[in-house]
C-alpha positions in Angstrom: 64.3 193.2 90.8 63.3 191.5 94.0 65.0 192.4 97.3 66.5 188.9 97.4 68.1 189.4 93.9 69.2 192.9 95.0 71.0 191.5 98.1 72.6 188.7 96.1 74.0 191.3 93.7 75.3 193.6 96.4 76.8 190.6 98.2 78.7 189.7 95.1 79.9 193.3 94.7 80.9 193.6 98.3 82.8 190.3 98.1 85.2 191.7 95.4 87.4 193.6 97.9 87.5 194.3 101.6 87.1 198.1 101.1 84.6 200.1 99.0 86.0 203.6 98.4 83.4 206.3 99.3 84.1 209.1 96.9 83.1 212.8 96.8 84.1 214.2 93.4 84.2 217.9 92.8 86.2 218.1 89.6 85.0 216.0 86.7 88.6 215.8 85.4 89.5 213.7 88.4 86.9 211.0 87.7 88.7 208.7 85.2 92.2 208.8 86.7 90.8 208.3 90.2 88.8 205.3 89.1 91.8 203.9 87.2 94.0 204.3 90.3 91.6 202.6 92.7 90.9 199.7 90.3 94.6 199.2 89.6 95.2 199.1 93.4 92.7 196.3 93.8 89.5 198.1 94.8 87.0 197.6 91.9 83.8 198.5 93.6 83.5 202.3 93.8 80.8 204.4 95.5 80.3 207.9 94.1 78.2 209.9 96.5 75.6 212.2 95.0 76.8 215.2 97.0 78.3 217.3 94.2 77.0 218.7 90.9 79.3 216.5 88.9 78.5 213.3 90.6 76.3 211.8 87.9 78.7 212.7 85.2 81.5 211.2 87.2 79.5 207.9 87.4 79.2 207.9 83.6 82.9 208.4 83.1 84.1 206.1 85.8 81.8 203.3 84.5 83.9 203.2 81.4 87.0 202.2 83.3 87.7 198.5 82.7 87.4 196.3 85.8 85.4 198.8 87.8 81.9 198.5 89.3 80.6 201.9 89.9 77.7 202.7 92.2 75.8 205.8 93.4 75.8 206.7 97.1 73.6 209.0 99.1 70.4 207.9 97.4 67.7 209.8 99.3 64.8 210.1 96.9 63.3 208.1 94.0 64.5 210.8 91.7 68.1 210.1 92.9 67.6 206.4 92.1 66.3 207.1 88.6 69.1 209.6 87.9 71.8 207.2 89.2 70.4 204.3 87.1 70.3 206.5 84.0 73.9 207.5 84.6 75.0 203.9 84.5 75.3 203.1 88.2 75.4 199.3 88.8 74.4 199.5 92.4 73.1 202.1 94.9 73.9 202.9 98.5 71.6 204.8 100.9 72.3 206.1 104.4 69.0 204.7 105.6 66.0 203.1 103.9 62.5 204.3 103.0 59.8 202.4 101.2 59.8 204.9 98.3 63.6 204.6 97.8 63.5 200.8 98.0 60.6 200.6 95.6 62.3 202.9 93.2 65.4 200.7 93.2 63.3 197.6 92.7 61.5 199.2 89.8 64.8 200.4 88.2 66.5 197.0 88.7 69.2 198.8 90.7 70.7 196.6 93.5 70.6 198.6 96.7 72.7 198.5 99.8 70.3 200.1 102.3 71.4 201.6 105.5 70.5 200.4 109.0 71.9 201.5 112.4 69.7 199.4 114.8 68.4 195.9 115.1 64.9 197.1 114.5 65.9 198.8 111.2 67.9 195.6 110.2 64.9 193.4 111.0 62.5 195.6 109.0 64.8 195.3 105.9 65.2 191.6 106.4 61.4 191.3 106.6 61.2 193.0 103.2 63.9 190.6 101.8 67.1 192.5 102.2 70.0 190.6 103.9 73.0 192.7 102.7 72.9 196.0 104.5 75.1 199.1 105.1 75.8 199.7 108.8 75.7 203.5 109.1 77.0 205.6 110.7 79.3 202.8 111.9 81.5 204.5 114.5 78.8 206.8 115.9 76.5 203.8 116.2 78.9 201.9 118.5 81.5 200.7 116.1 82.5 197.1 115.7 81.2 196.0 119.2 77.7 197.2 118.3 77.8 195.5 114.9 79.0 192.3 116.6 76.1 192.5 119.0 73.6 193.0 116.3 75.0 190.1 114.4 74.5 187.6 117.2 70.7 187.3 116.9 70.7 188.2 113.2 73.4 186.0 111.7 71.6 185.8 108.3 72.4 189.5 107.6 75.7 190.7 106.2 76.9 194.3 106.5 79.2 196.9 105.0 80.0 199.3 107.8 80.6 202.9 106.7 81.0 206.1 108.6 84.2 206.7 110.6 85.9 203.6 109.2 89.6 204.2 108.7 92.8 202.4 108.1 93.3 202.2 111.8 90.0 200.5 112.7 88.9 198.7 109.4 90.4 195.4 110.5 88.2 195.3 113.6 85.2 195.4 111.4 86.5 193.0 108.8 87.2 190.4 111.5 83.5 190.1 112.3 81.7 187.2 110.7 78.8 189.4 109.6 81.0 191.9 107.7 81.8 191.3 104.0 83.5 194.6 103.4 83.7 198.2 104.7 83.2 201.6 103.1 85.9 204.2 103.6 87.1 207.5 102.2 90.7 207.4 103.4 91.9 205.5 100.3 91.1 208.7 98.2 91.9 211.7 100.4 91.0 215.1 99.1 94.6 216.4 99.2 95.9 213.6 97.0 93.0 214.0 94.6 93.5 217.7 94.3 97.2 217.1 93.7 96.5 214.5 91.1 98.7 212.0 93.0 97.1 209.0 91.4 100.2 206.8 92.2 99.7 207.7 95.9 96.0 206.8 95.7 96.8 203.5 94.0 99.2 202.7 96.8 96.6 203.4 99.4 94.1 201.2 97.5 96.6 198.4 97.3 97.2 198.5 101.1 93.5 198.5 101.7 92.9 195.6 99.3 95.1 193.4 101.6 93.0 194.1 104.7 91.1 191.1 106.0 
């Protein structure tokens, strides 16, 4: 997969809803009902971070939920990329970008949303052919004003800001012309997951799906 094809795929995924839930799953029993609740609430693109021992199994299970598009987050090494691809991930997300990770994604035909926090990092990825990027860590890197400033000289790049994005500030990012969607964890809070409150999560997802 070429970087250009990868960015086209990630653009299509990011355009499905304004928010991509960023999920940390500790109990495999939560995987299916969590995915069902988020998809029912209007958030089909799901990022399962590879931060727990059950993450890959969660991707396998959640990928079976109709209407969902499940990706793997926190891709750090080529081994992560290969494991995510084998688990059925349809896209990958990385906090940054290295040549080895990008090459592994290209070799595995796994569309990647690579992270960038500065204009130099964004330009380097654009030079390689990537024009759909993750802006991370969004709030710590200056928030919506910083992303607006980066977008002025680089209008051909679109972003998915992640990191500190919440229900309170998501609209400020989504209002920017260079933002297709934002990544956030508030739509699936740990307390609601632990309680099995899938209706509550579906309601949060529905509210997030209306953000623009």
